[in-house]
N, C-alpha and C positions, 0 to 999 in steps of 0.2 A: 387393544388389537392383537397384542402378542399372546394373550392368554390361551386362545384355542390351540395355537401351535405349540406352546410350552406344555399344555395339558396332554396333547397328543404324544409328545416325546417322553413325558414322564410316565404315562400309562403303558405305552407300547414299546418303549426303548429302554428306560431305566429300571422300572419295576421288574420286567422279565429277567434282568441280569442276575437276580437271585437264583434263577433256574440253572445257572452255570454250575452250581454246587452239585447238581446231579452227576456231573462228570467224575466226582470223587466218591460217589455212592453206588451201592448196588440197589438202585431205586426200585421199590415195589409200590404200585398204586394202593395196595391193601394196607401197607404199613405207613404210607404217607411220607411227606417230605422230610420231617424231622426224625422219624423213627426208623428209616431205612439204614442198612448197614453201611458204615464208612469203609471204603476199600482203598483209599489213597490213589496211587497212580496206576492201579491195575489195568484199567481200560485204556489208559494212554499207551502203556506198553503193548497191549493187545492190538490197538489201532495201528501204531507205527510198525509193528511186526507183521501185520497182515499183508500178504502178497498183493492184494488189491489196491493198497495205498499208492504205490508208484503209478499204477494204471490210472487211478482217479486223479492223481496230481498231474500227470502228463496231459490227460484229456482236458482238465479244467484250465490249465495254463495255456495250452494250445488254442483253445477256443477264445479265451480272454485276450491273449496277445494278438490274435487275428482281428478281434474287435477293436483293439487299441490301434493297430497298424492301419486298418482299412475303414472301420466305422467311425472312429473318433475324428479323423480329418474331414470327412464328408460334410458335416454341418458347417464347418468353417468355410470350405470351398463354396458351398451353396449360398451361405450368407454373403460372402464377398461378391458372388455373381449377382445376387439379388440387389445388393447395394449399388451396383452399377446400372441397374435398370432405371430408366427415367420415366417410362410410361407407367403411371400409378395403377391403372386398371389391370394391365397385364401382370404387374408385380403382385397385386392382391390375388389375382386368379391363380398364379403359380404357387403362392404361399398356401392358399386354401387347398389346392390339389395335393401338395406334398405333406400337409398337416393331417389330412384325413386318415391315413393308415394308423396313426397313433391312437385313434379312438376305437379301433377294431381290436377285439380280444385275440389272443394267440390262437384260440380255437378256430376263429374265422381265417386268420392268416395262414395257418397250417392247412386248413381245408382248401383254401384257394391254391396253395402250393401243390396239394395232391391233384387238384383238378387240372393244373397246368402241366405238372411234371410227372404224373403217374405213369407207370410203365404200360398199363393196358389201355386206359381211356384218356390219358393225359393229352392235352391239346398239342404240346410240343412233339410227343412221340407219334401222334397221329399224322402230323405234318411230315415227320421224318419218314414214316412208313409209306405215306402217299407219294413220296419222291424216290422210293426204291431203297431206302436205308433200313437199318435195323434199330430196334428200340434201344434206348439208353436207360440204364438203371440209375436215374438221378437220385432217387430216394433210398435205395438199398445198397448203393455203392459206398463202401467205407472211405474211399479216396475222395469222394465228392461231399461227404457229410458235413465236414467243418466249413467248407466253402458255402454250402447251402444255408447253414445257420447264420453265417456272417451276412450273406446277401439278404436274408429275411430281416435281420436286425436293421440293416441299412434302409431297406424299403419302409419298414414300419416306423422307425424312430429318427431317421436323419432329418426329416422335415421339421419335426418338433424340436430337435436340438438346435436348429438355426435361430430360434426365438432369442436365446440368451446372447448369441453373437450379434444379431441384428440390433439388440438393445445396446450392446457395447459399441457398435459402430455408430449408432445415433448419438452417443456421448462424445465423439471425437470433435474437437473444435474445428469449425468450418474455416476459420482463418488460416489453419495449417494448409488446407488445400489451396486457398487463394495465394498464399506465399509460395507454394510449390509451383503453381501455374505461372506466377511472375518469374520464377527462376527457370521456366521453360520445361518443366516436367510434364510428360504426357500421362495419359490415364494409367498405363502400366507402371510407370515410375512412381506415380502418386500412391498406387496400391502398395508397392513394395516399401516405400519410404515413409508413408504417412498412415495408411489404413492398417496394415499388419502390425507395425509397432504400437499402434493405438489400442489394439485388442490383445496384445501379447500377454499382459497380466491376467486377463480373463482366461485365455487359453491355458496358461500354466496352472491357475487355480483349479480349473475343471479337469486338467490332466492329473493333478495330484489326487483329487477326489475320485477320479476313475481308477487310479492305481489302488486306492483303498477298497475298491470293489472287484479286485482282480480275481477273487475266488467266487464271486457271484456272477454266474453266467446265465442265469434264468432257468428255473426249474420247469416252468410250464411249457416253454418252447421246446426244450430238449425232451421232456417226458412225452410230449405229443408226437415228436418226430422219431422217437426211438423205436427200433424194431430189432428182431433177432439178428439179421445180417450186419447191423451197424452197432450192436450193443457194446462191442469192445472199444469203440471210439466215441460212443455217446455217453457212457456212464461217467458221471461227474459227482462231486461231493454232494450236490443238492439232491440228485436222484438216489444216491447211496443212503443219505440220511433218511429220506422218505421210505426207502425199501427196508432198511434195518430198523429205524426208529418207529415208524408207524405200522408197517405191515408185519414186522416180526416182534414188535413190542420191546425192543432193547433200547429203552430210553436213555440210560446212562451212557451206553456206548455211542449212540447217535449224538449225544451232547458233546462228546469229545471231538467228533468231527466238526460240529458247528463251532466249537471254541477254537479249534485249529484254524479254521477259515478267518475268524475274527482277529486272531493274533497276527496272522500273516498280513491281513489288510492294514492293521494298526502299524506294524513295522514298516510297511511300504509307504504309508502316508507320512510318518515321521521322517523316514530317510529321504523321500522325495522333497519334502518341505525344507529340510536342512540343506539339501543340494541346491534348491532354488534360491535360498537366502545367500549361499556362498557365491552365486552368480549375480547377486544384486537385485533379485526379484523380491516382491513382498511376501509371497507364500500365503499360507492360511493363517498363521499366527506369528 
């Protein structure tokens, strides 16, 4: 049963690691992987000395931290609320409705966003103008761009993220709730003293994994939302790698950017896991 999963990781995760050697080469498709010139740390020095590096780092970290601060807690809150619902039919209906956006592509999500918040024909701006107001540049205002991305991520993935937490909630021993009721605990006290501690280890593990993806903010979503007015707050490492590596054909230079993202993620995972163990949690390993 594990074979398909292991095969997937071997083919798509471990075998491509050889491609990281491109970061130390002046890679040419005509010369091939083994015959290209080795240049050592040339492209690393060029990448970190590039004035765009700080801009890319700022945008990537800002978007990722907003997702951790606002998007990460939402599935936990929704799972806790659904766990308190006693009408099974209503609970299943709510779950179905909030799961659906996960199955829509980012193209559709961004298209819906343009239909709702577009400056000219967007529904929201039409309502504002019909009430005597002025149109708001939701999609081209740099001050609103990061918040718009975070809101999209919450709408699309928050419902799907509740699945793991609902499974963790189902594993809590029901006798703990009975004991809490006997001690006179109300529903709110049961949630604080039984439910949340029961899923704490799951929350910590998922948070550690999320920190490992702090440099992965979603290429497709940002690429579709990016436009000239917001380019200076929208350009992240993913879009930069696409622009430099694919469009300009600078494969070795783009590999350096990808390697930097991976190293930062690895450092954060190891650090967060060590910190969790110091506080008595299980962590990842």
